[in-house]
C-alpha positions as CSV (number, residue, x, y, z in Angstrom):
1,M,0.5,0.0,-0.2
2,E,2.4,1.8,0.7
3,N,3.9,1.5,-2.2
4,N,1.8,2.8,-4.4
5,Q,1.4,5.5,-2.8
6,Y,4.7,6.5,-3.6
7,A,4.3,5.6,-7.2
8,R,1.3,7.8,-7.3
9,A,3.4,10.6,-5.0
10,G,6.5,10.3,-8.3
11,R,3.7,9.9,-11.4
12,V,2.4,13.7,-10.1
13,M,6.1,14.8,-9.8
14,F,6.6,13.8,-12.9
15,I,3.3,15.6,-14.6
16,L,4.3,18.7,-12.6
17,V,7.9,18.6,-13.9
18,W,6.6,18.0,-17.3
19,I,4.1,20.8,-16.6
20,I,6.7,23.4,-15.8
21,V,8.9,22.2,-18.6
22,F,6.0,22.7,-21.3
23,V,5.0,26.3,-19.3
24,G,9.1,27.3,-19.3
25,L,9.5,26.7,-23.0
26,F,6.5,28.9,-23.8
27,L,7.6,31.9,-21.7
28,F,10.7,31.9,-23.2
29,F,9.1,31.2,-27.5
30,S,7.1,34.1,-26.9
31,Y,9.2,36.0,-25.1
32,Y,12.3,35.0,-28.4
33,E,9.1,36.1,-30.9
34,K,8.2,39.6,-29.7
35,T,12.3,40.6,-29.0
36,N,13.4,39.2,-33.1
37,K,10.4,41.4,-34.8
38,P,12.1,43.8,-37.5
39,V,12.4,47.4,-35.8
40,F,12.8,50.3,-38.2
41,N,13.7,54.0,-37.6
42,S,13.7,56.8,-40.3
43,N,14.0,60.2,-41.2
44,H,13.7,62.1,-44.0
45,S,17.7,60.6,-44.8
46,E,17.9,58.0,-43.4
47,M,16.4,54.3,-42.8
48,T,17.9,51.9,-40.3
49,L,16.3,47.9,-40.3
50,S,16.6,45.3,-37.7
51,P,16.3,41.8,-39.6
52,D,13.5,40.2,-38.8
53,R,14.0,36.2,-37.6
54,D,14.2,34.9,-40.6
55,G,17.5,37.4,-40.7
56,H,16.3,39.2,-43.7
57,Y,15.6,43.1,-43.3
58,R,12.0,44.0,-44.9
59,V,9.9,46.9,-44.8
60,K,6.6,47.5,-45.1
61,G,5.8,50.6,-47.5
62,K,3.8,51.6,-51.2
63,I,3.7,51.0,-54.9
64,N,1.5,53.5,-56.3
65,N,0.0,54.0,-52.5
66,I,-0.9,50.3,-53.2
67,A,0.6,48.7,-49.6
68,V,3.4,46.4,-49.8
69,V,6.3,44.4,-47.9
70,F,9.5,45.0,-49.9
71,L,12.0,42.8,-48.6
72,I,15.6,44.1,-49.1
73,D,17.5,42.8,-51.9
74,T,21.0,43.5,-53.3
75,G,21.4,40.6,-55.4
76,A,17.9,41.8,-57.5
77,T,19.2,44.0,-60.4
78,S,15.3,45.6,-60.2
79,V,12.4,45.9,-58.5
80,A,10.4,42.8,-58.8
81,I,6.7,42.6,-58.2
82,P,5.4,39.7,-57.8
83,Q,2.8,39.2,-60.9
84,Q,-0.6,38.6,-59.0
85,L,0.5,41.8,-57.7
86,A,1.1,43.8,-60.2
87,E,-2.3,43.0,-61.3
88,R,-4.1,43.9,-58.5
89,M,-1.9,47.2,-59.0
90,H,-2.9,47.3,-63.0
91,L,0.5,47.8,-64.0
92,V,1.4,46.2,-67.8
93,G,4.3,44.8,-69.0
94,R,5.9,46.6,-71.3
95,Y,7.5,43.9,-72.8
96,P,9.6,40.5,-72.0
97,I,12.6,40.2,-70.6
98,T,14.4,36.9,-69.1
99,I,16.0,37.3,-65.5
100,V,18.1,35.4,-63.5
101,T,16.7,34.5,-60.2
102,A,18.1,31.7,-57.5
103,N,16.1,29.0,-59.1
104,G,17.2,29.5,-62.6
105,E,15.7,31.5,-65.9
106,V,11.6,33.6,-64.7
107,T,10.5,35.2,-67.7
108,G,9.1,38.8,-66.7
109,S,8.2,42.0,-68.0
110,L,9.2,45.5,-67.4
111,T,7.1,48.2,-66.2
112,R,7.4,51.4,-64.3
113,V,5.3,52.2,-61.4
114,D,4.6,55.7,-61.1
115,E,5.7,56.5,-56.9
116,L,7.8,53.7,-54.8
117,S,7.2,55.0,-51.1
118,F,9.2,53.2,-47.9
119,G,9.7,55.0,-44.7
120,E,10.1,58.6,-45.4
121,F,11.6,58.2,-48.8
122,I,9.5,58.6,-51.8
123,L,10.7,57.9,-55.8
124,R,8.9,58.7,-58.6
125,D,8.9,57.0,-62.0
126,V,10.6,53.1,-61.1
127,K,11.6,50.7,-63.2
128,A,10.3,47.3,-62.2
129,V,10.0,43.6,-63.3
130,I,6.7,41.4,-62.7
131,I,8.1,38.5,-62.2
132,P,5.8,34.6,-62.2
133,S,6.5,34.0,-58.3
134,R,4.6,31.8,-55.7
135,R,4.4,34.1,-52.8
136,D,2.6,37.5,-54.0
137,D,2.4,39.5,-51.6
138,E,6.4,40.8,-51.2
139,V,7.9,42.4,-53.7
140,L,11.9,42.7,-53.9
141,L,13.9,46.0,-53.5
142,G,16.2,45.8,-56.0
143,M,19.7,47.5,-56.5
144,N,18.0,49.7,-59.3
145,V,16.4,51.7,-55.7
146,L,18.7,50.4,-52.9
147,A,21.6,52.6,-55.7
148,Q,20.2,55.7,-54.6
149,F,21.2,55.1,-50.8
150,N,24.7,54.9,-49.0
151,I,23.8,51.1,-47.6
152,T,25.7,49.9,-44.3
153,Q,26.1,46.9,-42.1
154,Q,26.6,47.6,-38.1
155,D,25.1,45.6,-35.9
156,R,23.4,43.6,-37.3
157,R,21.2,46.4,-38.3
158,L,20.9,47.7,-42.2
159,I,21.1,51.3,-42.5
160,L,20.0,53.1,-45.7
161,K,20.9,56.8,-46.5
162,K,19.9,59.3,-48.6
163,Q,22.7,60.3,-50.6
C-alpha cells in the first residue's frame, strides 16, 4: 500500500515537472518571438532596419498608393513585383525580359511604377519587373532603388542613407 502511494506521488511529480518545462518553453519562445520582430527607425535622410527572425530585412511601403512589403535584396537588379500583385495594382508589362533568379531563369516583363515609397522616402517613375511568383505578397527592392542610398550594416542593423 505504501509503495502504491509513492508510485502515485512519483507520477504526479513527473507530470508537474513536464508541465513546468512546457510552460517555461512557451514563455521563452513567446518572449523570443516578441524581441525578434523587425524594427526600423526613419527620418528624411536615413532609415535603420533590424532583421526579422529569418535574417532578412523587410520594410512596409507602398507602390502607387497600395500597401506592400519590401524585401531588401541587394542581389536583385530591379524592383521585382509578383504577377498577382501587379495585376491587383493594374500594372501592365511593356515587353518580356528573361531574368536569372536563385531558382533559375524566369520570363517577366518590364514596367514602371509612378510612385514607390517606404519609410519617409518617396521615389517616382521607378523601373520594375513583373515576375511570376508563388509569393504574391512580397516585392523585392532591388539595386535600381538601393543604388540611390549609401548602405551599411552595423551590429546586425541595415542603415540606408539617402545620397
